[in-house]
C-alpha positions, 0 to 999 in steps of 0.5 A: 987739734981735732978738726975745727969744724967737728970741734965747733959742732961739739961745743955747748953754749956754756963753752961758747960764751966762755970762749967768746968773752975771755982771752988767754990772759984772763983768770977764770973762776966759777965765781967770775962766770957766775957774776959776769955770765950769769951762770950757776955754779954747776954751769961754770963747773960743767963749762970748765970740765968740757973745755979742759977735755978739749984741751982749750982750758987748763988749771993754773991754781987751786986755793983751799978755803974754810968757811963757818956757816951759822946753823939753825942751832946757832940762830936759836942761841942768838934768839934765846941765849946759850945754855951757859948764859941761861943756866947762870942767869937762872941760878943767879935769880932762883938760887941752887937747883939740881940738874934735873930741876934746871933742865925742866925749868929751862927746857934744856936737855939733861945732857946739855945741862950737864955739859954746860955745868961741867965747863962752867965748874972748871972755870969757877963760875958754878959749883956743886953744893949740898944736896947735889945742887948746882949753885952760882959762885959769883964769878963772871962768865968767861970771855969765850961766852961773849966772843961766841955771841959776837961771832954768831952776831957777825954771821947773822949780819952777813947775807949768807950767814957765813964767816971765812976763816981768814976773817978771824983773829987767832983768838977768834979762831980758837973760840970758833973751834969749840963752836963748830963741827964738819959733820955729825949729829951734834948740835953746834952753832956753826958748821965747817965747810971746806971749799977750793977756789980753782983758777983756769986759763984758756989755752991751746987753740982757744983764740982760733976757735973763738975767731971761727965762732965769730965768723960763723955768727955763733953767739952761744945764745942759740935756741936748744929747746923749744918750750910751750911758752916760746910756741905760745908767744912766738919767741922761737921766730926771733932766734937761731937754733942749735944744730940737732943730730937726729941720730943720737938716741934719747936719754934712757929714763930708768924708774926707781925700783925695789931690789928684787931680793928685798922684794922677795923677802917682803913677799915671804913675809906677806905670805906668812902673815896672810897665814896668821903668823906673827913676826918676831925679831932679835939682835944680830949679837947674841949670847952663847946661851940663846944661840946654843945653850937654850937649844940644848946644844952642849957647850962642847958641841963641835959646831960651837967651835970658834971656826963656826961662829964669830966672837965679839971682841969688845965687849966679850960677855953679856952682863947677865942672863935672864932668870929663871931661864938660865937656871932652868937651862943649866939644870937641863944640861946637867941632869935633864931638870924636870924634862924626864931627860938625863941631860948631857951630864957635865958641869954647865959653864955660867961664864961661857954662856954669857959670851957674845957672838954673832948670831949663827942660826935663826933658831935663836929667835925661836928660843927667845920667843918660846917663853913669850908665845901664846898657845896655840900660836904661830910665829916667824922671823927673817934672820940674818946669820953669820958663820965661818963658811967657805963661800960658793954657789950655795954657801955664804958667810952671812945669809938669811934664814926664815925661822918659824915655830907653831905651838899647840896641842894638835901640832905634829909631824904632818903639820910640819911637813905641810909648811915645808912643802909650802916653802919648797913649792909655793915660795921657792917654786921647786917642782921636785922636793924630798925629805931626808932624816936629819939630826939637830940637838934641839929637835926630835924627830929632825927633818931636812927638806931638799929641792932640785935646782935645774943647774945646781941639782939637789941641795938642802933648803933647810932643817926642821923638827919637833922641839925636844922637851929639853928646849920647851919645858925649860921655857915653860912650854908643855905642848908640841912645837914644830920648828924650822929654819929655812935658807931664804937665800936658797929659796930666792936662788930658785925663785929668781932663776939664779945659779949662784947665791953671790948673784943676790948681791951683784953690783951689776945694775943691769943684771939686777934689773934683769932679775927684777923682770924675771921675778 
């Protein structure tokens, strides 16, 4: 055993009271300590944990229990009656009614009326008559209704509104299974609670330790904290104090903080909104139509191979694509439509275009927005995207892009370059920026903006350009549209002083706090 003097110094009053009040023959449970020592449940469990760690206590038995606790919904049923009772009583008095009429008259949700009707119809209490109206058949309510009422009434008569499973007969247990759930949002009269009663016994040198405590005059009631009330009424003079080690550092107080990356994303939104941009958003699951076809990407484009996008397993396809955009885009792909282009000269696949995938680029948000946009107008979105990609310091398989478009008669390349510089310098904090010609099927001209990281060197921040007429005219837009898709993760890499994108999602809380200080 650890040196007895050291052990005595390390005992907490919660442990001391257990050692002084019980012997090795006593069977100790949390409930017993709560009743006899006036402990709270947490105090009991803490005492057991500490004593076990000092080998002064051992677990001897563990018994599972199942309880059924009455919910607020159950109390409502006790007061108003169950949906089944109310529906039958209504139909008895008022005659046949439709489901909606029943729901409106009784103030019960339609789904609950339908569920109650379904069960009572199987049991022959209700039937569906002419005009799809529910009607009462004259059959008495099934016994389960009365049994459920009895169980609810029994729980109401208990102080804590709880019934233990051992109190129920076999029939009552079967009825209870239809009245309760362990978890979830469904409203049920009872909630299932599973607990264990763990029994312990003192062991090892507990008796010797208890004797040493008595000899030293330690009771477990020593004062461990001086409160303002004790100073005011003088109670501190009446007791003895626990030993206090002034070399122990105080507890670290850590205030809650916003995650630095989340704060960075919010700061980007704030800056763009301050410039007059309106925010747009869209679903993570997209169709091939909006993700690629509407952006004049041919359906045979290499980037649309399964190795670059994630397909949805179920369902695999959307039911339809909005018109007239499907027809307009299909014509653009076939022969250029009304854009003056020759298109891609292939037969557009209407089945392929409905295929569902995870959004692979933020530009899909711009495609959605074009036909709804005001002219002139400025829009942006922060989109989470998914691609089959090798993860490294500057690539992730799921990532964020800030996507934006500016529409107007006077929009040109100079407009676009101004926004790209703002992202690179004012948001990412780069000091070295360069523009590189690029190629995207949906923009002409196309430009990539690159920035220089102090450790990683030059890397692409994102792509941009002026939307081609094949993209805009199919959506009913006939003015220049500047567009960009910037890797916001990469901007954060520079702005937060990181060297690896994976650090944005680091599980080390201390490193996250350090980034917060830098930001």
